C-alpha positions as semicolon CSV with decimal commas, in nm:
position;residue;x (nm);y (nm);z (nm)
1;X;3,861;12,762;6,639
2;X;4,036;12,492;6,822
3;X;4,225;12,376;6,538
4;X;4,395;12,738;6,439
5;X;4,542;12,743;6,776
6;X;4,662;12,371;6,754
7;X;4,843;12,492;6,470
8;X;5,027;12,836;6,609
9;X;5,353;12,774;6,743
10;X;5,429;12,802;7,127
11;X;5,637;13,125;7,054
12;X;5,252;13,207;6,869
13;X;5,080;13,140;7,158
14;X;5,288;13,324;7,401
15;X;5,239;13,609;7,278
16;X;4,884;13,597;7,173
17;X;4,835;13,521;7,517
18;X;5,085;13,814;7,664
19;X;4,829;13,993;7,446
20;X;4,540;13,953;7,550
21;X;4,633;13,957;7,943
22;X;4,733;14,295;7,840
23;X;4,413;14,364;7,821
24;X;4,209;14,206;8,072
25;X;4,034;14,427;8,351
26;X;4,213;14,333;8,684
27;X;3,950;14,133;8,849
28;X;3,937;13,830;8,527
29;X;4,310;13,889;8,518
30;X;4,326;13,744;8,912
31;X;4,079;13,519;8,848
32;X;4,240;13,347;8,549
33;X;4,581;13,390;8,786
34;X;4,349;13,138;9,071
35;X;4,253;12,939;8,828
36;X;4,601;12,838;8,639
37;X;4,749;12,839;9,044
38;X;4,468;12,551;9,044
39;X;4,503;12,346;8,751
40;X;4,877;12,388;8,792
41;X;4,911;12,175;9,122
42;X;4,621;11,957;9,054
43;X;4,869;11,786;8,799
44;X;4,934;11,403;8,877
45;X;5,356;11,554;8,890
46;X;5,257;11,824;9,162
47;X;5,073;11,556;9,373
48;X;5,347;11,332;9,424
49;X;5,537;11,354;9,758
50;X;5,875;11,274;9,623
51;X;6,000;11,357;9,325
52;X;6,052;11,124;9,038
53;X;6,330;11,099;8,819
54;X;6,329;10,838;8,483
55;X;6,552;10,544;8,429
56;X;6,608;10,229;8,347
57;X;6,757;9,994;8,591
58;X;6,718;9,655;8,617
59;X;6,542;9,494;8,915
60;X;6,486;9,141;9,073
61;X;6,143;9,116;9,233
62;X;6,006;8,896;9,469
63;X;5,686;8,808;9,539
64;X;5,425;8,557;9,739
65;X;5,776;8,331;9,639
66;X;5,784;8,423;9,261
67;X;6,094;8,549;9,117
68;X;6,072;8,798;8,816
69;X;6,378;9,045;8,704
70;X;6,279;9,377;8,522
71;X;6,362;9,668;8,417
72;X;6,295;10,010;8,731
73;X;6,102;10,291;8,439
74;X;6,057;10,576;8,701
75;X;6,208;10,624;9,053
76;X;6,179;10,844;9,397
77;X;6,224;10,821;9,741
78;X;5,929;10,675;9,760
79;X;5,863;10,427;9,490
80;X;5,919;10,258;9,171
81;X;5,772;10,157;8,831
82;X;5,852;9,849;8,726
83;X;5,820;9,739;8,346
84;X;5,704;9,437;8,353
85;X;5,458;9,139;8,246
86;X;5,408;8,945;8,518
87;X;5,090;8,952;8,769
88;X;5,047;9,129;9,034
89;X;4,763;9,270;9,238
90;X;4,726;9,557;9,414
91;X;4,837;9,596;9,762
92;X;5,073;9,260;9,712
93;X;5,442;9,295;9,939
94;X;5,690;9,290;9,679
95;X;6,058;9,244;9,800
96;X;6,266;9,445;9,483
97;X;6,677;9,446;9,479
98;X;6,915;9,659;9,263
99;X;7,139;9,885;9,227
100;X;7,185;10,292;9,146
101;X;7,544;10,370;9,060
102;X;7,445;10,733;8,945
103;X;7,344;10,793;9,324
104;X;7,663;10,611;9,445
105;X;7,458;10,323;9,551
106;X;7,719;10,046;9,412
107;X;7,554;9,799;9,647
108;X;7,256;9,619;9,587
109;X;6,946;9,743;9,779
110;X;6,630;9,553;9,848
111;X;6,379;9,735;9,982
112;X;5,999;9,600;10,068
113;X;5,697;9,768;9,931
114;X;5,365;9,763;9,817
115;X;5,176;9,711;9,496
116;X;4,970;10,072;9,452
117;X;4,945;10,061;9,097
118;X;4,877;9,854;8,818
119;X;4,933;9,921;8,463
120;X;4,954;9,764;8,121
121;X;5,294;9,780;8,109
122;X;5,398;9,746;8,471
123;X;5,389;9,808;8,847
124;X;5,405;10,093;9,099
125;X;5,522;10,043;9,394
126;X;5,580;10,239;9,717
127;X;5,820;10,131;9,971
128;X;5,739;10,051;10,348
129;X;6,053;10,341;10,399
130;X;6,222;10,598;10,157
131;X;6,519;10,589;9,972
132;X;6,756;10,811;10,117
133;X;6,931;11,020;9,914
134;X;6,679;11,051;9,605
């Protein structure tokens, strides 16, 4: 059955859901709504403190006397994800310098943060102080 459902286009999915909603008893409908709200609220993107935007911004990083130039993959007021091949460690302090022309930050911004996530493609950095206006 799951294979058949995966073959449906989104309009068919919505139509089938709507048809089912019309015949579900009230108590079950309320229970379903509660479950869907819990699922939505627990999604990682809904747990973030700040709105995150995908970008491609050059960044200069300095950590423990090592300098590198990489690219910011996404940004929020609270932090950035840097695509890098450099080896960082959890909790490591890092200074980043970049500019954000889209937000009228024509001058370079220098911020200090901490590595809070490490992935094969890069690192997540949480800023000590949030960037205003993002």
